N, C-alpha and C positions, 0 to 999 in steps of 0.2 A: 308320469316319470320317464316314459320312453322318449319324450321330446326334450328332456333336460340336456343331453349332450348337444343337440342341435341349437338349443337356446344359448348354451354356454359358448359354442363356437360363434354364434351370431353376435353375442356381446363382446367376445374377444376381438372380432373384426372391427366393431365400433371403437373399441379401446385403441387398437392399432391406428385407426384413422385419426383419432384425436391426438395421439402422441406423435404422429408422423412428422408434423412440422418441426418438432424439437429434435427428432432423430435425424431428419435431413440436415438441420442446422448444425447438429453435433458432428455429423460426418463431413459436411462441406467446409465448415469454418473452424473445426478443432482437429479431428482425426486426420483429414487429408493434409492440412498444412504441416502437422507434426511429422507425418510420414514423408512428406515432400522435403522437409528440412533435413531429415536423416539421409535422404537420397542426394540432395544437392551438396551436402558436405564434401562429397568426393567428385564434384563436377565443376566445370568452368562454364558459367551460363550468364548471359547479359540480357535476358528477356527476349531477344530476337533470334539469335542463332541457336543451333542444335546443341544441347548440353554435351560437353566433352569430358570424359573420365580423366581425372588428374591425380588419382590416388590420394596421398597425404599432403599434397602441395598446399592446399588451402590451410591446413593446420599449421604448416611451417610458416606460411606468410603471416598469419595472425599472431603466432608466437613471436615473430620478429617486429611487429608493429608497436610503436610507442603509444599510439592512441588507445590501443586496447588496454594497456596498463593504467593510463590516465583514467579511462572510463571505469575500469574495475575499482580503482582506488576511490574515486569520487562516489561511486554507488555505495560502497561500504561506509564511507563517511556519512552519507545521507541516511543510511539505515541506522547507524549508531546515534545520529543526531535526532532523527524524526521519531523513531519508535519509542524510546524512553520518554521523550518530552510529551508526545501526544498521549501516551498512556497515563502519565502523571496528571496532566491537565484534565483529561476526560474523567479520571477517577476522582480528582478533587471536585470537579463540578458536580458529579453524581452524588458525592457525600454531602455537599453543601445544599443541594436541592432535594435531598431525601427527607423532606418535611412537607407538611400541609401548608403550601404557600399559595397566596392569591396569584392568579395568572401563571401558574406553573405550565399549563398547556402552551401559553405564549412563549415562555422561555424555551420549551422543548422545540417548538417550531422554529424559533430564531436560531437556536444552536444547530439544528439539522439543515437549515436552509442552504448553507454552502455545499452540502452533498448533492443537492438537486439543482444547483446552479451551474451553468456552463463554465468549464475550466478556463476557457479563453476569456470570458468576461471577468472571472476572478483574477486571473493573472494581469489583465489590463488595469484593473482597479489597484492591485498591489504595486504595479509599476508606478502609478502616480503617488503611491505612498513612499516608495523607495527611491524615486528619481533624485539624483544627487543635487541638482540645482533647484528644481521646482517641486520636489517631493514634499508631501505633507509632514512626514516624520522629521526630516531635517529642518523644515521651517519651524516646526514646534520646538525642536531642540535649540535652534538658534534663538527663539523667542525667550528662552530661559537661560541663555548664555552658554550653551553647550554646542561645540562645533560637531556636527554630525559627520559620520564616516561616508566614504564613497561606496555606497551600498552595492551598486551594480558594476563598478569598475575596479574594485579590489577583490582579489581572490578570496580572502577570508570572509569579508563581509557579504560577498555574493552568495557564498554557501550559507551563511547565517540567514540571509534573506529568504533563500529557498526553504530552509528548515522552518522558519517562522511562518511563512505562507502555507506550507504543506501541513503544519500542525493546526493552524487555524481552519484550513479547509476540511480536515478529516476528524477533528475532535468531536464534532456534533454527533456523528454516527456512532462513534465509540462511547460517547457520553450516554446515549440512550441505552446501549447494551449494558454498560456498567450500572446505570440506574435500575434497569430491570433485574440485574443480578443482586444489587443491594436490597431491593424490595422483596426478593425471593428468599432472603435469609429469615428464618423463623424468629419471632420476637422472644420465644422461650429462652434462647441463648443469652440475649441481653438481660432479660429479667433475672436469670440465674446468676449472671455476672454481677448485677447490681446488688443482689442479696449478699454476695461474697465481698462486696465493697470495691469492686473494680471501677476505675474512673474511665473517662472517655478514651484516653490514650491506650489503656490496656484492652478495652473493648475493641478498639480499632485494630490493634496489632495481634490480638489473640482470638478474635471472632470474625470481624469483618474481612480483613485481608486474607486469612486462611480459607474462609468459606467462599470468597470471591476468586480463589485461584483458578477454578475451571473457566470462569468468564475471562480472567486475565490471560490465561493460556490461549483461549480462542482468539482474543483480540490481538495478542502479540504475533501469533502465527499468521493470521490473515493480514495484519499490517505489514509484516515482513515481506510477504509476497507482493503486496501492493507497492511498497517503497522500492523493492528491487526492480520494479517495472516503471520507475519514475521517468517521465518523458515530457509531458506537456508543460509542466512548470518551468523546467530548465530551458526547453526549446523556445518558448515564447518570451520568457522574462529576460534571459541572458544569452540565448543561442549557444549555450555551452561554455561561454566565456565568463570572465576574462582568463586568457591563457589556459583554456581547457579545465578551469577549476570547477565548473558545474556540468561538465560533459559526462553523461551517464552511458551505461551499456546499451540501453534501448536507443539512445540517440546515435550511438556508434553503429548499431544494426541498421537504423534508418538511413544513415549516410551511405553505408556500404551498399545497401540494396537499392535505394531510390535516388541517390545522387551520383554514385559511381557505377551502379549496375553490376556489382560484384556479388552476385547472388550466392555463389558457393561459399565465399568467406563470410557473408552475412549469416548463412545457415550455420556455419561453425560457431559463431559467437552466440547465436540464438540457442543452440543446443548446450553451449557452455553455460549460459545464463540459466537454462532449465536445470542443468545438473547442479549448479550452485544452490538454486532455490530448493531442490529436492534434498540436498545434503543438509542444508541449514534446517529445513523442516524436520528431517529425520532426527537430527540432533536435538531439536526442541522436544519432539515426542519422547525421546529417550530420557532427557533431563526432567521431563514433566513428572516422571514417576517419583521424583524426590521432593517436589514442592506442591504438586496439585493435590488438593484434598476434596473429596466428594462427600456431600451430605448423605448419610445412610437413610 
């Protein structure tokens, strides 16, 4: 027993050794950039010269730039469009496949495949779907006598294209989470409801959806954070156009930092995006007390 403290210290050192890569990664790629952003908010820096303290000048510059408000508006439009649609589609798929189906594992793999596929490859495929002149979608619509819209050259339809593509890309992951949540609901609830004469609709609205609320809450919160950071889809498919209609906050940060080398102003927008996500997440947690139900 006298050697127990030494053995514990020895085991602790091995534990520190194994987690050290994660700790170094957290410090280097998360904590340091966050602290650097707060520092650069008050500096004028172009990557090469010495940072110069400018006080609140960066805040005033961003507040007076029209592109910031374009990006902020578009980001919220994508949040409102992508989050509800992806949630409904993923939930519907989970409910439809919550049965003993042949080849269910194949369905799961197919639905999840977009999540592990390169975003660049996905966007390029969807470009050939939405391309106005040679796109598959407009060719299909033309074959049945419908004139397809200018998907990537009209502001409204460009946003719709981004929403459709993002929903398709993300629904497989959230589908699997919903399916796990549905399968986690005890059958006793449904059996008791059938004894009371409840039909499918009442079982869905009074059992499935309420008991899925913790899963739904998790999905909505994580999806909100992801959509607020939307970048690759708009950057590759439309380059933020037409007329800044798909220009997002992350694209704006990228342009400020790596096209114009205005690192101080990019840091201001980064912290603003961080604050927005934090506020929205906090509101979600506060509202969750009213609609999230946990199984005892």
